[in-house]
All heavy atoms as TSV, in Angstrom:
chain	resi	resn	atom	element	x	y	z
A	1	MET	N	N	0.845	-1.185	-0.003
A	1	MET	CA	C	0.002	-0.007	-0.010
A	1	MET	C	C	0.894	1.249	0.009
A	1	MET	O	O	1.907	1.304	0.681
A	1	MET	CB	C	-0.909	-0.030	1.226
A	1	MET	CG	C	-1.858	1.134	1.338
A	1	MET	SD	S	-3.088	1.366	0.047
A	1	MET	CE	C	-4.192	0.047	0.326
A	2	VAL	N	N	0.511	2.205	-0.764
A	2	VAL	CA	C	1.260	3.450	-0.909
A	2	VAL	C	C	0.936	4.369	0.263
A	2	VAL	O	O	-0.222	4.560	0.627
A	2	VAL	CB	C	0.880	4.122	-2.240
A	2	VAL	CG1	C	1.514	5.472	-2.364
A	2	VAL	CG2	C	1.237	3.245	-3.403
A	3	ASN	N	N	1.967	4.976	0.843
A	3	ASN	CA	C	1.789	5.944	1.916
A	3	ASN	C	C	1.624	7.335	1.296
A	3	ASN	O	O	2.561	7.884	0.716
A	3	ASN	CB	C	3.001	5.904	2.860
A	3	ASN	CG	C	2.829	6.832	4.032
A	3	ASN	OD1	O	1.813	7.517	4.186
A	3	ASN	ND2	N	3.837	6.845	4.891
A	4	ILE	N	N	0.449	7.908	1.435
A	4	ILE	CA	C	0.144	9.193	0.811
A	4	ILE	C	C	1.092	10.301	1.287
A	4	ILE	O	O	1.477	11.160	0.495
A	4	ILE	CB	C	-1.317	9.577	1.092
A	4	ILE	CG1	C	-2.216	8.750	0.200
A	4	ILE	CG2	C	-1.558	11.058	0.858
A	4	ILE	CD1	C	-3.657	9.133	0.254
A	5	GLN	N	N	1.480	10.274	2.528
A	5	GLN	CA	C	2.354	11.325	3.061
A	5	GLN	C	C	3.669	11.425	2.302
A	5	GLN	O	O	4.238	12.503	2.200
A	5	GLN	CB	C	2.611	11.121	4.547
A	5	GLN	CG	C	1.380	11.373	5.381
A	5	GLN	CD	C	1.626	11.212	6.854
A	5	GLN	OE1	O	2.614	10.578	7.267
A	5	GLN	NE2	N	0.748	11.744	7.657
A	6	ASP	N	N	4.127	10.334	1.764
A	6	ASP	CA	C	5.368	10.344	1.010
A	6	ASP	C	C	5.239	11.122	-0.309
A	6	ASP	O	O	6.239	11.558	-0.880
A	6	ASP	CB	C	5.826	8.921	0.682
A	6	ASP	CG	C	6.216	8.123	1.916
A	6	ASP	OD1	O	6.493	8.762	2.964
A	6	ASP	OD2	O	6.244	6.890	1.848
A	7	TYR	N	N	4.008	11.287	-0.776
A	7	TYR	CA	C	3.786	11.933	-2.076
A	7	TYR	C	C	3.137	13.301	-1.977
A	7	TYR	O	O	2.813	13.901	-3.006
A	7	TYR	CB	C	2.947	11.007	-2.944
A	7	TYR	CG	C	3.698	9.732	-3.288
A	7	TYR	CD1	C	3.603	8.604	-2.491
A	7	TYR	CD2	C	4.600	9.715	-4.341
A	7	TYR	CE1	C	4.326	7.467	-2.751
A	7	TYR	CE2	C	5.321	8.576	-4.618
A	7	TYR	CZ	C	5.195	7.453	-3.837
A	7	TYR	OH	O	5.931	6.341	-4.088
A	8	LEU	N	N	2.963	13.828	-0.775
A	8	LEU	CA	C	2.424	15.174	-0.610
A	8	LEU	C	C	3.291	16.220	-1.302
A	8	LEU	O	O	2.767	17.134	-1.947
A	8	LEU	CB	C	2.239	15.516	0.870
A	8	LEU	CG	C	1.101	14.775	1.573
A	8	LEU	CD1	C	1.078	15.137	3.051
A	8	LEU	CD2	C	-0.233	15.064	0.922
A	9	PRO	N	N	4.636	16.135	-1.216
A	9	PRO	CA	C	5.434	17.117	-1.933
A	9	PRO	C	C	5.210	17.103	-3.456
A	9	PRO	O	O	5.248	18.152	-4.091
A	9	PRO	CB	C	6.879	16.720	-1.601
A	9	PRO	CG	C	6.772	16.032	-0.292
A	9	PRO	CD	C	5.459	15.280	-0.359
A	10	LEU	N	N	4.933	15.949	-4.015
A	10	LEU	CA	C	4.637	15.854	-5.442
A	10	LEU	C	C	3.354	16.619	-5.758
A	10	LEU	O	O	3.299	17.416	-6.699
A	10	LEU	CB	C	4.500	14.396	-5.881
A	10	LEU	CG	C	4.068	14.156	-7.324
A	10	LEU	CD1	C	5.100	14.679	-8.294
A	10	LEU	CD2	C	3.788	12.675	-7.546
A	11	ALA	N	N	2.329	16.405	-4.959
A	11	ALA	CA	C	1.057	17.103	-5.155
A	11	ALA	C	C	1.238	18.617	-5.016
A	11	ALA	O	O	0.707	19.396	-5.812
A	11	ALA	CB	C	0.011	16.590	-4.174
A	12	GLN	N	N	1.996	19.028	-4.018
A	12	GLN	CA	C	2.257	20.449	-3.813
A	12	GLN	C	C	3.005	21.044	-4.991
A	12	GLN	O	O	2.715	22.162	-5.436
A	12	GLN	CB	C	3.032	20.649	-2.519
A	12	GLN	CG	C	2.233	20.296	-1.286
A	12	GLN	CD	C	3.092	20.131	-0.040
A	12	GLN	OE1	O	4.321	20.097	-0.116
A	12	GLN	NE2	N	2.438	19.993	1.092
A	13	HIS	N	N	3.952	20.325	-5.518
A	13	HIS	CA	C	4.742	20.798	-6.651
A	13	HIS	C	C	3.866	21.001	-7.892
A	13	HIS	O	O	3.973	22.010	-8.592
A	13	HIS	CB	C	5.870	19.818	-6.936
A	13	HIS	CG	C	6.638	20.136	-8.176
A	13	HIS	ND1	N	7.553	21.169	-8.228
A	13	HIS	CD2	C	6.631	19.595	-9.410
A	13	HIS	CE1	C	8.066	21.228	-9.438
A	13	HIS	NE2	N	7.536	20.269	-10.172
A	14	ILE	N	N	2.995	20.065	-8.151
A	14	ILE	CA	C	2.115	20.155	-9.318
A	14	ILE	C	C	1.164	21.336	-9.164
A	14	ILE	O	O	0.955	22.100	-10.108
A	14	ILE	CB	C	1.350	18.838	-9.526
A	14	ILE	CG1	C	2.338	17.728	-9.908
A	14	ILE	CG2	C	0.258	18.983	-10.578
A	14	ILE	CD1	C	1.769	16.339	-9.890
A	15	ALA	N	N	0.618	21.536	-7.979
A	15	ALA	CA	C	-0.284	22.673	-7.739
A	15	ALA	C	C	0.476	23.985	-7.899
A	15	ALA	O	O	-0.030	24.947	-8.500
A	15	ALA	CB	C	-0.906	22.578	-6.354
A	16	TRP	N	N	1.686	24.049	-7.390
A	16	TRP	CA	C	2.505	25.268	-7.472
A	16	TRP	C	C	2.812	25.606	-8.956
A	16	TRP	O	O	2.735	26.742	-9.363
A	16	TRP	CB	C	3.786	25.092	-6.682
A	16	TRP	CG	C	4.687	26.274	-6.756
A	16	TRP	CD1	C	4.594	27.435	-6.034
A	16	TRP	CD2	C	5.812	26.440	-7.631
A	16	TRP	NE1	N	5.585	28.295	-6.394
A	16	TRP	CE2	C	6.361	27.715	-7.368
A	16	TRP	CE3	C	6.411	25.632	-8.576
A	16	TRP	CZ2	C	7.483	28.187	-8.047
A	16	TRP	CZ3	C	7.512	26.124	-9.243
A	16	TRP	CH2	C	8.043	27.376	-8.971
A	17	LYS	N	N	3.171	24.584	-9.744
A	17	LYS	CA	C	3.461	24.811	-11.153
A	17	LYS	C	C	2.243	25.358	-11.896
A	17	LYS	O	O	2.358	26.251	-12.721
A	17	LYS	CB	C	3.923	23.520	-11.823
A	17	LYS	CG	C	5.373	23.204	-11.569
A	17	LYS	CD	C	5.858	21.945	-12.234
A	17	LYS	CE	C	5.228	21.591	-13.543
A	17	LYS	NZ	N	5.745	20.393	-14.168
A	18	ALA	N	N	1.079	24.828	-11.605
A	18	ALA	CA	C	-0.140	25.312	-12.258
A	18	ALA	C	C	-0.433	26.749	-11.847
A	18	ALA	O	O	-0.836	27.569	-12.669
A	18	ALA	CB	C	-1.327	24.415	-11.880
A	19	LYS	N	N	-0.191	27.065	-10.589
A	19	LYS	CA	C	-0.406	28.427	-10.109
A	19	LYS	C	C	0.530	29.396	-10.813
A	19	LYS	O	O	0.150	30.507	-11.156
A	19	LYS	CB	C	-0.165	28.461	-8.578
A	19	LYS	CG	C	-0.598	29.696	-7.923
A	19	LYS	CD	C	-2.039	29.566	-7.593
A	19	LYS	CE	C	-2.401	30.324	-6.367
A	19	LYS	NZ	N	-3.856	30.387	-6.247
A	20	GLN	N	N	1.757	28.987	-11.064
A	20	GLN	CA	C	2.740	29.824	-11.759
A	20	GLN	C	C	2.324	30.115	-13.211
A	20	GLN	O	O	2.669	31.130	-13.760
A	20	GLN	CB	C	4.123	29.173	-11.747
A	20	GLN	CG	C	4.750	29.059	-10.374
A	20	GLN	CD	C	4.943	30.421	-9.733
A	20	GLN	OE1	O	5.386	31.357	-10.364
A	20	GLN	NE2	N	4.573	30.534	-8.471
A	21	ARG	N	N	1.557	29.196	-13.788
A	21	ARG	CA	C	1.093	29.383	-15.164
A	21	ARG	C	C	-0.186	30.227	-15.201
A	21	ARG	O	O	-0.766	30.422	-16.264
A	21	ARG	CB	C	0.815	28.033	-15.807
A	21	ARG	CG	C	2.073	27.225	-16.078
A	21	ARG	CD	C	1.771	26.008	-16.956
A	21	ARG	NE	N	0.658	25.215	-16.464
A	21	ARG	CZ	C	0.755	24.120	-15.739
A	21	ARG	NH1	N	1.945	23.675	-15.405
A	21	ARG	NH2	N	-0.289	23.458	-15.350
A	22	GLY	N	N	-0.658	30.684	-14.039
A	22	GLY	CA	C	-1.806	31.570	-13.986
A	22	GLY	C	C	-3.126	30.859	-13.776
A	22	GLY	O	O	-4.188	31.448	-13.952
A	23	ALA	N	N	-3.079	29.600	-13.399
A	23	ALA	CA	C	-4.321	28.863	-13.150
A	23	ALA	C	C	-5.027	29.410	-11.917
A	23	ALA	O	O	-4.384	29.939	-11.007
A	23	ALA	CB	C	-4.008	27.378	-12.969
A	24	LYS	N	N	-6.311	29.260	-11.889
A	24	LYS	CA	C	-7.107	29.760	-10.765
A	24	LYS	C	C	-7.803	28.577	-10.080
A	24	LYS	O	O	-7.878	27.501	-10.622
A	24	LYS	CB	C	-8.149	30.734	-11.276
A	24	LYS	CG	C	-7.564	31.840	-12.123
A	24	LYS	CD	C	-8.128	33.162	-11.724
A	24	LYS	CE	C	-7.678	34.310	-12.597
A	24	LYS	NZ	N	-6.297	34.526	-12.693
A	25	GLY	N	N	-8.312	28.825	-8.895
A	25	GLY	CA	C	-9.057	27.785	-8.169
A	25	GLY	C	C	-8.260	27.282	-6.981
A	25	GLY	O	O	-7.135	27.710	-6.699
A	26	ASP	N	N	-8.845	26.361	-6.261
A	26	ASP	CA	C	-8.205	25.783	-5.089
A	26	ASP	C	C	-7.345	24.579	-5.549
A	26	ASP	O	O	-7.753	23.427	-5.460
A	26	ASP	CB	C	-9.264	25.341	-4.090
A	26	ASP	CG	C	-8.679	24.955	-2.754
A	26	ASP	OD1	O	-7.428	25.010	-2.625
A	26	ASP	OD2	O	-9.449	24.606	-1.843
A	27	LEU	N	N	-6.203	24.921	-6.058
A	27	LEU	CA	C	-5.361	23.913	-6.724
A	27	LEU	C	C	-4.734	22.922	-5.763
A	27	LEU	O	O	-4.581	21.747	-6.102
A	27	LEU	CB	C	-4.283	24.614	-7.557
A	27	LEU	CG	C	-4.800	25.628	-8.574
A	27	LEU	CD1	C	-3.653	26.246	-9.327
A	27	LEU	CD2	C	-5.768	24.961	-9.508
A	28	LEU	N	N	-4.375	23.385	-4.569
A	28	LEU	CA	C	-3.762	22.463	-3.623
A	28	LEU	C	C	-4.753	21.393	-3.166
A	28	LEU	O	O	-4.408	20.210	-3.102
A	28	LEU	CB	C	-3.202	23.229	-2.408
A	28	LEU	CG	C	-2.281	22.471	-1.488
A	28	LEU	CD1	C	-1.117	21.828	-2.251
A	28	LEU	CD2	C	-1.763	23.363	-0.396
A	29	SER	N	N	-5.984	21.787	-2.907
A	29	SER	CA	C	-7.004	20.792	-2.547
A	29	SER	C	C	-7.249	19.824	-3.697
A	29	SER	O	O	-7.389	18.607	-3.471
A	29	SER	CB	C	-8.323	21.478	-2.180
A	29	SER	OG	O	-8.171	22.201	-0.992
A	30	ALA	N	N	-7.288	20.344	-4.905
A	30	ALA	CA	C	-7.497	19.464	-6.071
A	30	ALA	C	C	-6.323	18.495	-6.202
A	30	ALA	O	O	-6.527	17.320	-6.529
A	30	ALA	CB	C	-7.634	20.304	-7.330
A	31	ALA	N	N	-5.113	18.971	-5.937
A	31	ALA	CA	C	-3.929	18.098	-6.035
A	31	ALA	C	C	-3.993	17.008	-4.983
A	31	ALA	O	O	-3.694	15.836	-5.264
A	31	ALA	CB	C	-2.672	18.930	-5.862
A	32	TYR	N	N	-4.403	17.353	-3.758
A	32	TYR	CA	C	-4.495	16.350	-2.701
A	32	TYR	C	C	-5.590	15.312	-3.024
A	32	TYR	O	O	-5.396	14.122	-2.816
A	32	TYR	CB	C	-4.786	17.007	-1.360
A	32	TYR	CG	C	-3.623	17.792	-0.776
A	32	TYR	CD1	C	-3.845	18.801	0.157
A	32	TYR	CD2	C	-2.308	17.535	-1.145
A	32	TYR	CE1	C	-2.802	19.514	0.700
A	32	TYR	CE2	C	-1.250	18.249	-0.619
A	32	TYR	CZ	C	-1.507	19.237	0.311
A	32	TYR	OH	O	-0.465	19.955	0.839
A	33	LEU	N	N	-6.704	15.790	-3.538
A	33	LEU	CA	C	-7.764	14.853	-3.914
A	33	LEU	C	C	-7.308	13.945	-5.079
A	33	LEU	O	O	-7.659	12.756	-5.112
A	33	LEU	CB	C	-9.041	15.604	-4.290
A	33	LEU	CG	C	-9.758	16.271	-3.115
A	33	LEU	CD1	C	-10.897	17.119	-3.641
A	33	LEU	CD2	C	-10.259	15.214	-2.141
A	34	GLY	N	N	-6.555	14.505	-5.998
A	34	GLY	CA	C	-6.009	13.693	-7.075
A	34	GLY	C	C	-5.061	12.636	-6.551
A	34	GLY	O	O	-5.056	11.497	-7.055
A	35	LEU	N	N	-4.286	12.973	-5.542
A	35	LEU	CA	C	-3.379	12.011	-4.930
A	35	LEU	C	C	-4.153	10.866	-4.294
A	35	LEU	O	O	-3.796	9.692	-4.450
A	35	LEU	CB	C	-2.474	12.705	-3.909
A	35	LEU	CG	C	-1.509	11.828	-3.127
A	35	LEU	CD1	C	-0.575	11.060	-4.065
A	35	LEU	CD2	C	-0.712	12.686	-2.151
A	36	VAL	N	N	-5.219	11.191	-3.575
A	36	VAL	CA	C	-6.044	10.163	-2.956
A	36	VAL	C	C	-6.655	9.267	-4.032
A	36	VAL	O	O	-6.670	8.039	-3.899
A	36	VAL	CB	C	-7.150	10.815	-2.069
A	36	VAL	CG1	C	-8.134	9.768	-1.602
A	36	VAL	CG2	C	-6.498	11.520	-0.876
A	37	LYS	N	N	-7.169	9.892	-5.092
A	37	LYS	CA	C	-7.761	9.107	-6.182
A	37	LYS	C	C	-6.707	8.179	-6.820
A	37	LYS	O	O	-6.996	7.015	-7.130
A	37	LYS	CB	C	-8.315	10.057	-7.236
A	37	LYS	CG	C	-8.973	9.376	-8.389
A	37	LYS	CD	C	-9.527	10.402	-9.374
A	37	LYS	CE	C	-10.119	9.742	-10.581
A	37	LYS	NZ	N	-10.620	10.735	-11.545
A	38	ALA	N	N	-5.496	8.708	-7.001
A	38	ALA	CA	C	-4.433	7.885	-7.580
A	38	ALA	C	C	-4.131	6.681	-6.700
A	38	ALA	O	O	-3.934	5.570	-7.202
A	38	ALA	CB	C	-3.182	8.721	-7.778
A	39	ARG	N	N	-4.105	6.896	-5.397
A	39	ARG	CA	C	-3.812	5.776	-4.493
A	39	ARG	C	C	-4.919	4.731	-4.555
A	39	ARG	O	O	-4.650	3.524	-4.524
A	39	ARG	CB	C	-3.668	6.297	-3.065
A	39	ARG	CG	C	-3.391	5.193	-2.091
A	39	ARG	CD	C	-3.247	5.725	-0.707
A	39	ARG	NE	N	-3.380	4.640	0.240
A	39	ARG	CZ	C	-3.815	4.770	1.460
A	39	ARG	NH1	N	-4.135	5.958	1.913
A	39	ARG	NH2	N	-3.910	3.763	2.250
A	40	GLU	N	N	-6.152	5.190	-4.634
A	40	GLU	CA	C	-7.292	4.246	-4.660
A	40	GLU	C	C	-7.296	3.409	-5.940
A	40	GLU	O	O	-7.680	2.247	-5.902
A	40	GLU	CB	C	-8.605	5.010	-4.545
A	40	GLU	CG	C	-8.842	5.618	-3.179
A	40	GLU	CD	C	-10.052	6.522	-3.132
A	40	GLU	OE1	O	-10.659	6.782	-4.195
A	40	GLU	OE2	O	-10.379	6.980	-2.034
A	41	LYS	N	N	-6.919	3.985	-7.055
A	41	LYS	CA	C	-7.053	3.306	-8.333
A	41	LYS	C	C	-5.732	2.693	-8.842
A	41	LYS	O	O	-5.730	2.091	-9.908
A	41	LYS	CB	C	-7.601	4.274	-9.369
A	41	LYS	CG	C	-8.981	4.755	-9.021
A	41	LYS	CD	C	-9.584	5.563	-10.145
A	41	LYS	CE	C	-10.954	6.022	-9.785
A	41	LYS	NZ	N	-11.992	5.120	-10.232
A	42	TYR	N	N	-4.665	2.842	-8.104
A	42	TYR	CA	C	-3.357	2.367	-8.565
A	42	TYR	C	C	-3.295	0.846	-8.664
A	42	TYR	O	O	-3.716	0.127	-7.762
A	42	TYR	CB	C	-2.281	2.878	-7.608
A	42	TYR	CG	C	-0.897	2.344	-7.925
A	42	TYR	CD1	C	-0.288	2.629	-9.123
A	42	TYR	CD2	C	-0.224	1.575	-6.996
A	42	TYR	CE1	C	0.977	2.153	-9.407
A	42	TYR	CE2	C	1.058	1.108	-7.264
A	42	TYR	CZ	C	1.637	1.386	-8.467
A	42	TYR	OH	O	2.897	0.917	-8.745
A	43	ASP	N	N	-2.757	0.384	-9.761
A	43	ASP	CA	C	-2.531	-1.043	-9.976
A	43	ASP	C	C	-1.031	-1.239	-10.132
A	43	ASP	O	O	-0.438	-0.831	-11.136
A	43	ASP	CB	C	-3.264	-1.483	-11.233
A	43	ASP	CG	C	-3.073	-2.958	-11.553
A	43	ASP	OD1	O	-2.427	-3.672	-10.742
A	43	ASP	OD2	O	-3.550	-3.398	-12.609
A	44	ALA	N	N	-0.410	-1.868	-9.146
A	44	ALA	CA	C	1.037	-2.027	-9.110
A	44	ALA	C	C	1.597	-2.769	-10.321
A	44	ALA	O	O	2.758	-2.581	-10.670
A	44	ALA	CB	C	1.459	-2.740	-7.809
A	45	SER	N	N	0.790	-3.577	-10.951
A	45	SER	CA	C	1.282	-4.340	-12.093
A	45	SER	C	C	1.485	-3.475	-13.325
A	45	SER	O	O	2.069	-3.907	-14.301
A	45	SER	CB	C	0.321	-5.480	-12.422
A	45	SER	OG	O	-0.898	-4.972	-12.923
A	46	LYS	N	N	1.017	-2.228	-13.277
A	46	LYS	CA	C	1.095	-1.371	-14.459
A	46	LYS	C	C	2.211	-0.336	-14.396
A	46	LYS	O	O	2.281	0.558	-15.245
A	46	LYS	CB	C	-0.235	-0.660	-14.680
A	46	LYS	CG	C	-1.326	-1.633	-15.034
A	46	LYS	CD	C	-2.570	-0.933	-15.457
A	46	LYS	CE	C	-3.598	-1.967	-15.884
A	46	LYS	NZ	N	-4.813	-1.376	-16.376
A	47	GLY	N	N	3.085	-0.404	-13.417
A	47	GLY	CA	C	4.216	0.534	-13.383
A	47	GLY	C	C	4.360	1.253	-12.065
A	47	GLY	O	O	3.694	0.938	-11.082
A	48	ALA	N	N	5.236	2.247	-12.071
A	48	ALA	CA	C	5.584	2.986	-10.861
A	48	ALA	C	C	4.428	3.892	-10.421
A	48	ALA	O	O	3.746	4.518	-11.243
A	48	ALA	CB	C	6.814	3.829	-11.112
A	49	PHE	N	N	4.225	3.998	-9.123
A	49	PHE	CA	C	3.170	4.826	-8.579
A	49	PHE	C	C	3.417	6.291	-8.882
A	49	PHE	O	O	2.474	7.032	-9.206
A	49	PHE	CB	C	3.023	4.634	-7.074
A	49	PHE	CG	C	1.972	5.540	-6.483
A	49	PHE	CD1	C	0.635	5.264	-6.668
A	49	PHE	CD2	C	2.324	6.669	-5.761
A	49	PHE	CE1	C	-0.343	6.104	-6.160
A	49	PHE	CE2	C	1.369	7.511	-5.241
A	49	PHE	CZ	C	0.024	7.232	-5.440
A	50	THR	N	N	4.645	6.733	-8.805
A	50	THR	CA	C	4.961	8.146	-9.019
A	50	THR	C	C	4.493	8.614	-10.399
A	50	THR	O	O	3.886	9.681	-10.531
A	50	THR	CB	C	6.481	8.391	-8.863
A	50	THR	OG1	O	6.885	7.934	-7.592
A	50	THR	CG2	C	6.788	9.879	-9.006
A	51	THR	N	N	4.740	7.841	-11.404
A	51	THR	CA	C	4.333	8.200	-12.769
A	51	THR	C	C	2.812	8.273	-12.879
A	51	THR	O	O	2.260	9.238	-13.423
A	51	THR	CB	C	4.870	7.165	-13.779
A	51	THR	OG1	O	6.281	7.082	-13.638
A	51	THR	CG2	C	4.503	7.548	-15.202
A	52	TYR	N	N	2.151	7.300	-12.337
A	52	TYR	CA	C	0.694	7.280	-12.372
A	52	TYR	C	C	0.111	8.436	-11.563
A	52	TYR	O	O	-0.787	9.152	-12.028
A	52	TYR	CB	C	0.178	5.938	-11.818
A	52	TYR	CG	C	-1.321	5.836	-11.781
A	52	TYR	CD1	C	-2.048	5.735	-12.951
A	52	TYR	CD2	C	-2.009	5.884	-10.591
A	52	TYR	CE1	C	-3.437	5.649	-12.940
A	52	TYR	CE2	C	-3.389	5.801	-10.547
A	52	TYR	CZ	C	-4.094	5.682	-11.740
A	52	TYR	OH	O	-5.450	5.621	-11.703
A	53	ALA	N	N	0.647	8.651	-10.361
A	53	ALA	CA	C	0.144	9.731	-9.515
A	53	ALA	C	C	0.334	11.080	-10.170
A	53	ALA	O	O	-0.538	11.940	-10.095
A	53	ALA	CB	C	0.837	9.677	-8.147
A	54	TYR	N	N	1.455	11.292	-10.816
A	54	TYR	CA	C	1.718	12.569	-11.474
A	54	TYR	C	C	0.636	12.872	-12.506
A	54	TYR	O	O	0.101	13.982	-12.571
A	54	TYR	CB	C	3.097	12.555	-12.125
A	54	TYR	CG	C	3.523	13.898	-12.643
A	54	TYR	CD1	C	4.302	14.727	-11.833
A	54	TYR	CD2	C	3.139	14.362	-13.885
A	54	TYR	CE1	C	4.697	15.991	-12.284
A	54	TYR	CE2	C	3.516	15.623	-14.347
A	54	TYR	CZ	C	4.297	16.429	-13.536
A	54	TYR	OH	O	4.669	17.680	-13.973
A	55	ARG	N	N	0.273	11.877	-13.276
A	55	ARG	CA	C	-0.740	12.070	-14.314
A	55	ARG	C	C	-2.120	12.333	-13.714
A	55	ARG	O	O	-2.854	13.214	-14.172
A	55	ARG	CB	C	-0.791	10.858	-15.231
A	55	ARG	CG	C	0.519	10.694	-16.016
A	55	ARG	CD	C	0.493	9.512	-16.893
A	55	ARG	NE	N	-0.410	9.798	-18.029
A	55	ARG	CZ	C	-0.771	8.914	-18.907
A	55	ARG	NH1	N	-0.330	7.699	-18.830
A	55	ARG	NH2	N	-1.576	9.240	-19.890
A	56	VAL	N	N	-2.476	11.589	-12.680
A	56	VAL	CA	C	-3.798	11.755	-12.060
A	56	VAL	C	C	-3.884	13.112	-11.345
A	56	VAL	O	O	-4.888	13.826	-11.473
A	56	VAL	CB	C	-4.108	10.604	-11.089
A	56	VAL	CG1	C	-5.417	10.843	-10.334
A	56	VAL	CG2	C	-4.169	9.285	-11.836
A	57	ILE	N	N	-2.843	13.476	-10.608
A	57	ILE	CA	C	-2.838	14.747	-9.902
A	57	ILE	C	C	-2.888	15.907	-10.898
A	57	ILE	O	O	-3.630	16.864	-10.719
A	57	ILE	CB	C	-1.606	14.862	-8.993
A	57	ILE	CG1	C	-1.662	13.813	-7.894
A	57	ILE	CG2	C	-1.509	16.265	-8.382
A	57	ILE	CD1	C	-0.348	13.637	-7.136
A	58	SER	N	N	-2.089	15.819	-11.948
A	58	SER	CA	C	-2.075	16.875	-12.967
A	58	SER	C	C	-3.463	17.039	-13.593
A	58	SER	O	O	-3.926	18.163	-13.822
A	58	SER	CB	C	-1.068	16.567	-14.061
A	58	SER	OG	O	0.232	16.591	-13.519
A	59	GLY	N	N	-4.125	15.941	-13.849
A	59	GLY	CA	C	-5.470	16.006	-14.420
A	59	GLY	C	C	-6.453	16.656	-13.465
A	59	GLY	O	O	-7.297	17.458	-13.865
A	60	ALA	N	N	-6.359	16.321	-12.174
A	60	ALA	CA	C	-7.247	16.898	-11.182
A	60	ALA	C	C	-7.039	18.401	-11.052
A	60	ALA	O	O	-7.990	19.180	-10.980
A	60	ALA	CB	C	-7.066	16.222	-9.843
A	61	VAL	N	N	-5.780	18.812	-11.072
A	61	VAL	CA	C	-5.452	20.245	-10.967
A	61	VAL	C	C	-5.913	20.956	-12.227
A	61	VAL	O	O	-6.486	22.063	-12.143
A	61	VAL	CB	C	-3.939	20.424	-10.728
A	61	VAL	CG1	C	-3.525	21.890	-10.912
A	61	VAL	CG2	C	-3.561	19.940	-9.349
A	62	SER	N	N	-5.744	20.363	-13.368
A	62	SER	CA	C	-6.171	20.952	-14.610
A	62	SER	C	C	-7.693	21.133	-14.633
A	62	SER	O	O	-8.204	22.177	-15.059
A	62	SER	CB	C	-5.728	20.088	-15.782
A	62	SER	OG	O	-6.177	20.639	-16.998
A	63	ASP	N	N	-8.418	20.134	-14.167
A	63	ASP	CA	C	-9.863	20.224	-14.125
A	63	ASP	C	C	-10.339	21.355	-13.189
A	63	ASP	O	O	-11.312	22.015	-13.503
A	63	ASP	CB	C	-10.488	18.896	-13.626
A	63	ASP	CG	C	-10.358	17.787	-14.648
A	63	ASP	OD1	O	-10.039	18.080	-15.825
A	63	ASP	OD2	O	-10.571	16.626	-14.257
A	64	GLU	N	N	-9.625	21.567	-12.110
A	64	GLU	CA	C	-9.996	22.587	-11.135
A	64	GLU	C	C	-9.631	23.980	-11.628
A	64	GLU	O	O	-10.296	24.949	-11.272
A	64	GLU	CB	C	-9.294	22.310	-9.806
A	64	GLU	CG	C	-9.504	23.356	-8.744
A	64	GLU	CD	C	-10.934	23.445	-8.237
A	64	GLU	OE1	O	-11.667	22.448	-8.333
A	64	GLU	OE2	O	-11.314	24.525	-7.742
A	65	SER	N	N	-8.584	24.082	-12.409
A	65	SER	CA	C	-8.033	25.398	-12.713
A	65	SER	C	C	-8.789	26.184	-13.770
A	65	SER	O	O	-8.584	27.382	-13.916
A	65	SER	CB	C	-6.568	25.261	-13.109
A	65	SER	OG	O	-6.434	24.534	-14.299
A	66	TYR	N	N	-9.644	25.543	-14.536
A	66	TYR	CA	C	-10.351	26.281	-15.594
A	66	TYR	C	C	-11.833	26.021	-15.595
A	66	TYR	O	O	-12.392	25.252	-15.039
A	66	TYR	CB	C	-9.769	25.951	-16.951
A	66	TYR	CG	C	-8.320	26.344	-17.041
A	66	TYR	CD1	C	-7.318	25.410	-16.971
A	66	TYR	CD2	C	-7.961	27.697	-17.162
A	66	TYR	CE1	C	-5.991	25.787	-17.041
A	66	TYR	CE2	C	-6.649	28.076	-17.229
A	66	TYR	CZ	C	-5.656	27.126	-17.176
A	66	TYR	OH	O	-4.359	27.499	-17.235
């Protein structure tokens, strides 16, 4: 099982990058929710969690920002 606390900096980084590009909305909350969603849906047989989480978190932040 993936420990979410280990990936909080990743979520924060993605939210910060979106904010720098001028995105609006509650990006940090969206990033945290994306991280939780990634953990729930992660299938270890399909690759590294970090790669999967990055894509899911980025999508959640993108959905929130516009």
